[in-house]
C-alpha positions as CSV (number, residue, x, y, z in Angstrom):
1,V,29.0,-8.4,-87.9
2,A,29.5,-8.6,-84.1
3,Q,32.8,-7.5,-82.6
4,E,35.2,-10.2,-81.4
5,A,36.1,-10.1,-77.8
6,V,39.7,-11.2,-77.1
7,A,40.4,-13.2,-74.0
8,T,43.1,-11.4,-72.0
9,A,45.9,-13.2,-70.2
10,G,46.7,-12.3,-66.6
11,A,50.1,-12.3,-64.9
12,D,49.4,-16.0,-64.1
13,G,49.2,-16.8,-67.9
14,V,45.5,-17.7,-67.7
15,Q,43.3,-16.1,-70.3
16,R,40.0,-14.8,-69.0
17,V,36.8,-13.7,-70.6
18,A,33.4,-12.9,-69.0
19,I,30.3,-14.1,-70.8
20,V,26.8,-12.9,-69.9
21,G,23.7,-14.7,-70.9
22,G,20.3,-13.1,-71.2
23,S,17.0,-13.2,-73.1
24,Y,18.2,-15.2,-76.1
25,F,21.7,-13.8,-76.3
26,F,25.3,-14.3,-75.1
27,R,27.5,-11.2,-74.8
28,P,30.0,-11.4,-76.3
29,A,29.0,-13.8,-79.0
30,Q,32.3,-13.8,-80.8
31,I,35.4,-14.7,-78.7
32,V,39.1,-15.2,-79.7
33,A,41.6,-17.0,-77.5
34,R,45.1,-18.4,-77.9
35,A,45.9,-22.1,-78.1
36,G,48.5,-23.4,-75.6
37,Q,47.2,-21.2,-72.7
38,P,44.6,-22.1,-70.1
39,L,41.3,-20.3,-70.7
40,E,38.8,-19.3,-68.0
41,L,35.2,-18.5,-68.9
42,R,33.4,-16.5,-66.3
43,L,29.7,-17.2,-66.8
44,S,26.8,-15.2,-65.5
45,V,23.2,-14.5,-66.5
46,E,21.0,-11.4,-66.4
47,P,18.2,-11.5,-63.9
48,G,15.0,-13.1,-65.4
49,L,12.6,-15.9,-65.1
50,I,13.7,-17.9,-68.1
51,P,16.4,-20.6,-67.2
52,H,19.5,-20.7,-69.4
53,R,22.5,-23.0,-69.9
54,F,25.9,-22.6,-71.4
55,V,27.0,-25.5,-73.6
56,L,30.4,-25.4,-75.3
57,E,31.0,-27.9,-78.1
58,G,34.3,-28.9,-79.6
59,P,35.0,-28.8,-83.4
60,G,33.7,-32.5,-83.6
61,G,30.5,-31.7,-81.8
62,Q,31.5,-33.2,-78.4
63,R,30.3,-31.3,-75.3
64,L,33.2,-29.8,-73.4
65,A,31.0,-27.9,-70.9
66,D,27.4,-27.8,-69.9
67,V,26.6,-25.3,-67.1
68,V,23.3,-24.2,-65.7
69,L,23.4,-20.4,-65.4
70,G,22.3,-19.0,-62.1
71,P,22.6,-16.0,-59.9
72,Q,26.2,-16.8,-58.9
73,E,29.0,-16.4,-61.5
74,Q,30.5,-19.7,-62.5
75,T,33.9,-20.4,-63.9
76,V,34.8,-23.0,-66.5
77,R,38.6,-23.6,-67.0
78,L,39.8,-25.3,-70.2
79,S,42.8,-25.8,-72.3
80,L,41.8,-25.9,-76.0
81,A,43.4,-26.8,-79.2
82,V,43.3,-24.5,-82.3
83,G,39.8,-24.6,-83.8
84,T,36.3,-23.2,-83.8
85,Y,34.0,-24.0,-80.9
86,A,30.3,-23.3,-80.7
87,F,28.6,-22.2,-77.5
88,Y,24.8,-21.9,-77.0
89,C,21.8,-22.4,-74.8
90,P,20.0,-25.7,-75.6
91,N,16.9,-25.0,-73.5
92,R,13.5,-24.9,-75.0
93,L,9.9,-24.7,-73.8
94,L,7.7,-27.5,-75.0
95,L,7.2,-27.2,-78.8
96,F,8.8,-23.8,-79.2
97,P,12.2,-23.3,-80.9
98,S,15.3,-23.7,-78.7
99,H,17.0,-20.7,-77.2
100,R,19.9,-21.5,-79.7
101,E,17.4,-21.2,-82.6
102,H,16.4,-17.8,-81.1
103,G,20.0,-16.6,-81.4
104,M,21.4,-17.5,-78.0
105,A,24.6,-18.8,-79.5
106,G,28.2,-17.7,-80.2
107,V,31.6,-18.8,-81.5
108,L,34.9,-19.2,-79.7
109,R,37.9,-19.2,-82.1
110,V,41.1,-20.6,-80.7
111,R,44.1,-19.4,-82.6
112,M,47.8,-20.1,-82.7
113,D,50.1,-17.6,-80.9
114,D,50.7,-15.7,-84.2
115,G,47.0,-15.0,-84.6
116,R,46.3,-17.4,-87.5
117,V,43.0,-19.3,-87.4
118,V,43.2,-22.8,-88.7
119,S,39.5,-23.4,-89.1
120,S,37.3,-20.3,-89.4
121,A,34.3,-22.0,-91.0
122,P,31.1,-21.0,-89.4
123,V,29.6,-23.4,-86.9
124,G,26.1,-24.3,-87.9
125,D,23.2,-25.6,-85.9
126,R,23.5,-29.3,-85.4
127,G,19.8,-29.9,-85.2
128,P,17.4,-29.7,-82.2
129,G,19.1,-28.9,-79.0
């Protein structure tokens, strides 16, 4: 079981976490944040030839972010409700499995301030992506 990374809040009250993408992984792949506070995701990718994206889906499957990962770090700022959010790379090459199917995926759990998780059910693959 992967360790959970906890988003840390700065003096400005904004929670921040850095996410690095690479050859079929995101690090960290398990993130915990608090509801009711802005969350900043700092996205970067390891050098390589394979293009990657970062997609964040809400609990209902709606896309909240879709960012092409490149050499420059990019920031996504969100305010999220309590719940479980999937993130993944949907890229694929022709008829090969998607990067998500290769394991380039993770989970962001947004909890109440007291640390309780309302929905901790695993987020499954929603088909081809």
